[in-house]
C-alpha positions as CSV (number, residue, x, y, z in Angstrom):
1,M,107.8,103.2,66.5
2,R,105.8,105.0,69.1
3,G,103.3,107.3,67.2
4,S,103.0,105.3,64.3
5,H,99.6,105.2,62.8
6,G,97.4,102.5,64.1
7,T,99.8,101.8,67.4
8,F,99.0,102.2,70.7
9,Y,100.5,105.6,71.7
10,W,99.4,106.4,75.4
11,N,97.5,105.1,78.5
12,E,96.0,107.0,81.3
13,L,94.2,106.0,84.4
14,M,90.7,107.3,85.0
15,T,90.2,107.4,88.9
16,R,88.4,109.2,91.6
17,D,91.4,108.5,93.7
18,V,94.2,110.2,92.5
19,E,96.3,110.4,95.5
20,G,95.7,106.7,96.3
21,A,96.8,105.8,92.5
22,K,99.7,108.1,92.5
23,K,101.0,106.5,95.9
24,F,100.2,102.7,94.6
25,Y,102.2,103.2,91.4
26,A,105.1,105.3,93.2
27,D,105.4,102.4,95.8
28,T,104.9,99.6,93.4
29,L,106.7,100.7,89.9
30,G,108.7,103.7,91.2
31,W,106.8,106.4,89.2
32,S,107.1,110.1,90.0
33,Y,104.6,112.5,88.9
34,D,104.5,116.2,87.2
35,A,101.5,118.2,87.4
36,M,99.9,119.8,84.3
37,P,97.2,122.0,84.5
38,M,94.2,120.8,82.5
39,P,92.9,123.2,79.6
40,G,90.1,125.5,80.5
41,G,90.6,125.1,84.2
42,G,89.7,121.5,84.4
43,G,92.0,120.4,87.2
44,T,95.4,118.8,87.3
45,Y,96.3,116.1,84.8
46,W,99.3,113.8,86.5
47,L,102.2,112.9,84.0
48,A,103.6,109.7,85.3
49,T,107.3,109.5,84.7
50,M,110.1,106.8,85.5
51,D,113.8,107.7,84.9
52,G,112.6,111.1,83.6
53,E,110.6,109.4,80.7
54,P,106.8,109.7,80.5
55,V,105.1,106.1,81.0
56,G,101.4,107.3,81.4
57,G,99.0,109.7,82.9
58,I,96.5,110.0,85.7
59,L,93.1,111.6,85.3
60,D,90.9,112.7,88.1
61,I,87.1,111.5,87.2
62,T,85.4,112.9,90.1
63,G,83.5,115.6,88.3
64,P,79.8,115.3,87.4
65,E,80.9,114.9,83.5
66,F,82.4,111.4,84.6
67,G,79.4,110.2,86.5
68,Q,79.0,107.1,84.4
69,V,82.6,106.6,83.5
70,P,84.1,103.6,85.4
71,E,87.4,103.9,86.8
72,S,89.7,102.1,84.4
73,W,93.0,102.3,82.3
74,M,92.3,104.2,79.0
75,S,94.4,103.4,76.0
76,Y,94.8,105.7,73.0
77,I,96.0,104.8,69.5
78,A,98.0,107.1,67.1
79,V,96.3,107.8,63.9
80,D,97.3,110.0,61.1
81,D,94.4,112.3,60.7
82,V,92.2,111.9,63.6
83,D,89.1,113.9,62.2
84,A,89.1,111.6,58.8
85,R,89.7,108.4,61.1
86,V,86.7,109.4,63.4
87,A,84.5,110.0,60.3
88,K,85.3,106.6,59.1
89,A,84.7,105.1,62.5
90,V,81.6,106.5,62.9
91,K,80.4,105.1,59.5
92,A,81.6,101.9,60.8
93,G,79.2,101.9,63.7
94,A,81.5,103.7,66.4
95,K,79.8,106.1,68.7
96,L,81.6,109.6,69.1
97,M,81.9,110.2,72.9
98,K,83.9,113.2,73.0
99,P,84.7,115.2,69.6
100,A,88.0,115.9,68.4
101,F,89.8,118.5,70.5
102,D,93.4,119.9,70.5
103,V,95.7,119.4,73.5
104,P,98.7,122.0,73.1
105,G,101.9,120.3,72.7
106,V,100.3,116.8,72.8
107,G,98.0,116.4,69.8
108,R,94.6,116.1,68.6
109,I,92.3,113.7,70.2
110,A,88.9,112.2,70.1
111,I,87.2,109.5,72.3
112,L,85.3,106.8,70.7
113,M,82.9,103.9,71.9
114,Q,83.5,101.0,69.4
115,P,80.3,99.1,68.2
116,D,80.9,96.5,70.9
117,G,80.8,99.1,73.6
118,A,84.7,99.4,74.6
119,G,85.9,103.0,74.8
120,V,89.1,104.2,73.2
121,G,91.1,107.1,72.5
122,W,92.4,108.0,69.0
123,M,94.9,110.8,68.7
124,T,97.0,112.5,66.1
125,P,100.1,113.3,68.2
126,V,102.1,116.5,67.5
127,E,105.4,116.1,65.6
128,Q,108.2,115.8,67.9
């Protein structure tokens, strides 16, 4: 079940060429897009949809805060309590890259670097 604790929940493309990525996935997979303003005036997040259902997101990483972030797909795992689980992850050797924050209507999210260096997002989705 999507959103169950410990399952992959969401994927988003982090890119410096949003328009190129949107065109690529529209042309090859038939995706459509809805613009969502980012909290705090942080630009636009593009919700990718297919047949009216969300399938992923596209995030513009041209800002200086993303200077060392490679263009890639970022996966998010659903967890039952992101704050408690992040504390366990840090104790187990993960590095907290972005502390937990709330996205209204979406959930509470934190970005981690696993002990091996791979990045992953953990989120407690809002109840639908």
